[in-house]
matplotlib code that plots the C-alpha trace (Angstrom):
import matplotlib.pyplot as plt

x = [-21.2, -19.6, -16.3, -18.0, -19.8, -16.6, -14.6, -17.1, -17.9, -14.4, -13.1, -10.1, -6.9, -6.0, -2.8, -2.5, -1.9, 1.3, 2.2, 5.0, 8.2, 9.4, 6.1, 6.3, 9.9, 9.0, 5.9, 8.1, 10.7, 8.0, 6.4, 9.7, 10.0, 6.5, 7.4, 10.6, 8.6, 6.0, 8.7, 10.3, 6.9, 6.4, 9.9, 9.2, 5.9, 7.5, 10.5, 8.6, 5.5, 5.3, 2.8, 3.2, -0.5, 0.0, 2.8, 0.7, -2.3, -0.2, 1.3, -1.9, -3.9, -1.5, -1.3, -4.9, -6.9, -5.3, -2.1, -4.2, -4.5, -0.7, -0.6, -3.3, -1.7, 1.7, 0.3, -1.6, 1.6, 4.2, 5.1, 5.3, 7.4, 9.5, 8.8, 7.2, 9.7, 9.1, 5.3, 5.6, 7.8, 5.4, 2.4, 4.1, 5.1, 1.5, 0.2, 2.9, 2.1, -1.6, -0.7, 1.6, -1.0, -3.6, -1.4, -0.5, -4.2, -5.3, -2.6, -3.6, -7.3, -6.7, -4.9, -7.7, -9.8, -13.2, -16.4, -18.2]
y = [42.5, 41.1, 40.5, 38.3, 36.2, 35.8, 34.8, 32.2, 30.7, 30.1, 26.6, 26.4, 25.7, 22.1, 20.3, 18.1, 14.5, 13.0, 9.3, 7.7, 8.2, 4.7, 3.2, 5.5, 4.5, 0.8, 1.2, 2.9, 0.1, -2.5, -0.6, -0.6, -4.3, -4.9, -2.9, -4.9, -8.2, -6.9, -5.9, -9.4, -11.0, -8.9, -9.8, -13.5, -13.2, -11.7, -14.1, -17.4, -16.9, -17.4, -14.6, -11.5, -11.3, -12.3, -9.7, -7.0, -7.9, -7.9, -4.5, -2.8, -4.4, -3.4, 0.2, 0.9, -1.4, -3.0, -4.7, -7.8, -8.6, -9.1, -11.0, -13.4, -13.8, -14.5, -17.1, -18.9, -19.1, -19.3, -22.9, -22.5, -19.4, -20.6, -17.6, -19.3, -17.6, -14.2, -14.7, -15.8, -12.8, -10.5, -11.9, -11.5, -7.9, -7.1, -8.4, -6.5, -3.3, -3.7, -4.0, -1.0, 1.1, 0.1, 1.0, 4.4, 5.1, 4.1, 6.3, 9.3, 8.8, 8.5, 11.8, 13.7, 15.8, 14.5, 16.5, 17.5]
z = [18.6, 15.4, 17.1, 19.8, 17.2, 15.1, 18.1, 19.3, 15.9, 14.8, 15.7, 17.9, 16.1, 16.3, 15.9, 12.8, 13.7, 12.3, 12.0, 13.9, 12.0, 12.7, 11.3, 8.3, 7.5, 7.9, 5.6, 3.0, 3.1, 2.9, 0.0, -1.9, -1.3, -2.7, -5.8, -6.3, -6.1, -8.5, -11.0, -10.7, -11.3, -14.4, -15.7, -15.1, -16.9, -20.0, -19.9, -19.4, -21.5, -25.3, -25.5, -23.3, -22.4, -18.7, -18.3, -19.9, -17.8, -14.7, -15.5, -16.6, -13.9, -11.2, -12.5, -13.2, -10.9, -7.9, -6.9, -6.2, -9.9, -10.5, -7.1, -8.2, -11.7, -10.0, -7.7, -10.5, -12.6, -9.7, -10.3, -14.1, -13.9, -10.9, -8.7, -5.6, -3.2, -4.7, -4.4, -0.8, 0.1, -1.8, 0.1, 3.4, 2.6, 1.6, 5.0, 6.9, 4.9, 5.8, 9.5, 9.4, 7.5, 10.0, 12.9, 11.4, 10.6, 14.1, 15.8, 13.7, 14.3, 18.1, 18.2, 16.6, 19.0, 19.8, 19.3, 22.5]

ax = plt.figure().add_subplot(projection="3d")
ax.plot(x, y, z, "-o")
ax.set_aspect("equal")
plt.show()
């Protein structure tokens, strides 16, 4: 009797969904590009400012809060620091990363089994 209950109550083993390897590699490369742009923005903040407060806020805000803080600081000071191209590339990379992440997430969610 216990064997029948144990067999019927255990869920069937399911396959773990995995993301597309091409999308994962592209997301990794875009993430590395975003990191490089962030480092360049921090370097510009420390080089161009008399006081390092914007560089410190960008560094701490990016590590502890969200990458949007250094992005906003960079765009506010882009003309003064001369990093308009870096900020444009960084913004494009963030949009591309969001699209790739959404694609990976959607493909993984669509491969999950549905409940009856």
